[in-house]
C-alpha positions as CSV (number, residue, x, y, z in Angstrom):
1,M,-72.0,11.7,16.7
2,S,-74.5,13.3,14.2
3,D,-76.6,11.3,11.6
4,Q,-74.2,12.5,8.9
5,S,-71.2,10.4,8.2
6,P,-68.2,11.8,9.9
7,T,-65.0,12.7,8.1
8,P,-61.8,10.8,8.9
9,N,-60.4,13.9,10.9
10,N,-63.6,14.4,12.7
11,L,-63.7,10.7,13.6
12,A,-60.1,10.9,14.5
13,A,-60.9,13.8,16.7
14,F,-63.6,12.1,18.5
15,C,-61.6,9.0,19.0
16,W,-58.7,11.2,20.3
17,S,-61.0,13.0,22.7
18,I,-60.5,9.8,24.9
19,A,-57.3,11.6,25.8
20,D,-59.3,14.0,28.0
21,L,-60.1,11.2,30.2
22,L,-56.4,10.2,30.3
23,R,-54.9,13.5,31.3
24,G,-53.2,13.5,34.8
25,D,-53.1,9.7,35.0
26,F,-51.2,9.0,31.9
27,K,-48.3,10.5,29.9
28,Q,-49.2,12.1,26.6
29,S,-46.8,9.8,25.0
30,Q,-49.1,6.8,26.2
31,Y,-52.2,8.2,24.8
32,G,-51.9,6.5,21.5
33,R,-51.1,3.0,23.1
34,I,-54.7,3.2,24.7
35,I,-56.6,5.0,22.0
36,L,-55.5,3.0,19.0
37,P,-56.1,-0.4,20.3
38,F,-59.7,0.7,21.8
39,T,-60.5,2.2,18.3
40,L,-59.4,-1.0,16.7
41,L,-61.5,-3.1,19.2
42,R,-64.7,-0.9,18.3
43,R,-63.9,-1.3,14.5
44,L,-63.3,-5.0,14.9
45,E,-66.6,-5.4,17.0
46,G,-68.5,-3.6,14.2
47,V,-67.0,-5.7,11.4
48,L,-67.9,-9.0,13.4
49,E,-71.4,-7.9,14.1
50,G,-72.8,-9.8,11.2
51,S,-71.1,-13.2,11.9
52,K,-71.1,-13.1,15.6
53,E,-74.1,-15.4,16.3
54,K,-72.9,-17.8,13.6
55,V,-69.3,-18.0,15.1
56,L,-70.6,-18.4,18.7
57,A,-72.8,-21.4,17.6
58,E,-69.9,-23.0,15.6
59,Y,-67.6,-22.4,18.7
60,E,-70.0,-24.5,20.9
61,K,-69.7,-27.4,18.3
62,V,-66.1,-27.1,17.9
63,Q,-65.2,-27.1,21.5
64,K,-67.0,-30.6,22.0
65,M,-64.7,-32.0,19.0
66,N,-61.5,-31.8,21.1
67,L,-59.5,-30.6,18.1
68,P,-56.1,-28.9,18.0
69,E,-56.3,-25.1,18.2
70,E,-55.3,-24.6,14.7
71,A,-58.1,-26.8,13.3
72,Q,-60.6,-25.0,15.7
73,E,-59.4,-21.7,14.3
74,K,-59.9,-22.9,10.6
75,L,-63.5,-23.9,11.3
76,L,-64.2,-20.7,13.2
77,L,-62.6,-18.5,10.5
78,R,-64.8,-20.3,7.9
79,A,-67.9,-19.7,10.1
80,S,-67.0,-16.0,10.2
81,G,-66.4,-15.6,6.5
82,L,-63.7,-13.1,7.6
83,S,-60.0,-13.3,8.4
84,F,-60.7,-13.3,12.1
85,F,-63.4,-13.9,14.5
86,N,-64.1,-13.6,18.3
87,T,-65.6,-16.5,20.5
88,S,-66.7,-14.3,23.5
89,K,-70.2,-13.5,24.3
90,M,-69.0,-10.2,25.5
91,D,-68.8,-7.0,23.6
92,L,-68.2,-3.4,24.7
93,S,-71.8,-2.7,25.4
94,K,-72.0,-5.6,27.8
95,L,-69.1,-4.5,29.9
96,T,-70.2,-3.2,33.4
97,T,-68.3,-1.7,36.3
98,G,-68.2,-4.9,38.1
99,G,-65.4,-7.1,36.9
100,I,-64.7,-5.0,33.7
101,K,-61.1,-5.7,33.9
102,S,-61.3,-9.4,33.7
103,D,-64.3,-9.4,31.3
104,L,-62.5,-7.0,28.8
105,E,-59.4,-9.3,28.9
106,S,-61.6,-12.4,28.4
107,Y,-63.3,-10.6,25.5
108,I,-59.9,-9.9,23.9
109,Q,-58.7,-13.4,24.6
110,G,-61.7,-14.5,22.5
111,F,-60.4,-13.1,19.3
112,S,-58.6,-15.4,16.7
113,K,-54.8,-15.5,17.1
114,D,-53.9,-12.9,14.6
115,A,-56.2,-10.3,16.0
116,R,-55.2,-11.1,19.6
117,E,-51.4,-10.4,18.5
118,I,-52.3,-6.9,17.6
119,F,-53.5,-6.2,21.0
120,E,-50.3,-7.9,22.4
121,Y,-48.2,-5.6,20.3
122,F,-49.8,-2.6,22.1
123,N,-49.3,-4.2,25.7
124,F,-53.0,-3.7,25.9
125,A,-53.5,-5.9,28.9
126,E,-51.0,-3.8,30.8
127,F,-53.0,-0.6,30.0
128,I,-56.1,-2.2,30.9
129,G,-54.7,-2.7,34.3
130,Q,-53.4,0.8,34.4
131,L,-56.8,2.2,33.4
132,N,-58.6,-0.2,36.0
133,D,-56.4,1.2,38.7
134,A,-57.0,4.8,37.9
135,D,-60.7,4.1,37.9
136,L,-60.9,5.1,34.2
137,L,-61.3,1.8,32.4
138,F,-65.2,1.9,32.5
139,K,-65.2,5.8,31.4
140,V,-62.9,5.0,28.4
141,V,-65.1,1.8,27.5
142,Q,-68.3,3.9,27.7
143,K,-66.9,6.7,25.5
144,V,-65.4,4.2,23.0
145,R,-68.6,2.2,22.5
146,K,-70.5,5.4,21.7
147,T,-68.6,5.6,18.5
148,N,-70.1,3.8,15.4
149,L,-67.1,2.4,13.7
150,S,-69.1,-0.3,11.8
151,P,-68.3,-0.8,8.2
152,K,-70.5,1.1,5.6
153,S,-72.9,-1.3,3.8
154,A,-76.2,-1.1,2.4
155,T,-77.8,-2.0,5.6
156,N,-75.5,0.6,7.4
157,P,-75.2,3.7,5.3
158,E,-73.9,5.7,8.2
159,G,-71.1,3.2,8.7
160,I,-67.5,4.0,8.1
161,S,-66.0,2.9,4.7
162,N,-62.7,0.8,5.1
163,H,-60.8,3.7,3.4
164,D,-62.2,6.4,5.8
165,M,-61.2,4.0,8.5
166,G,-57.6,3.7,7.2
167,L,-57.5,7.6,7.1
168,T,-58.7,7.7,10.7
169,F,-56.2,5.3,11.9
170,E,-53.4,7.4,9.9
171,E,-54.6,10.6,11.7
172,L,-54.6,9.0,15.1
173,I,-51.1,7.5,14.5
174,R,-49.8,10.9,13.3
175,R,-51.4,12.6,16.5
176,F,-49.9,9.8,18.6
177,A,-46.5,10.6,17.0
178,E,-46.9,14.3,17.6
179,G,-47.6,13.7,21.3
180,S,-44.7,11.4,21.6
181,N,-42.3,13.9,19.6
182,E,-41.7,11.0,17.2
183,T,-42.0,10.6,13.4
184,A,-45.2,8.9,12.2
């Protein structure tokens, strides 16, 4: 994408261009079930970028404490400074063709409970398997990771504001609904 900040419609169009890879192997009504979670994954990754190392360090300590999952999650949320976290050392840029399906599934399992539930809602694991079977998973991951969905900040002026990201998701949902002949 260009150095200029993209508009929500341009960003949605770029995200939706993943559909070009899906044609023939997936029904149009399934595109949104793939594109939305991948777009969300990329946004979450961008949001977590600043706290990732701190969370990974805390995760190493927390694992040794033998605490219940809820207590572990509270400590990790505090370390992230956000309402979610990821404990996987993976990210989209580290996924390679070898073992991509299991690596991506493991990466998603590294998210905090609330974030994981979003991916479960989309039956994302099932679509990861279907993309892998169609030899499209790596191509989709490559396309998604080229998209800068990091939040706009003083250190990242080219990032996407939360407002624009919300508009982008709205546009993607609208396109998904159109493709499925449903109402948004």
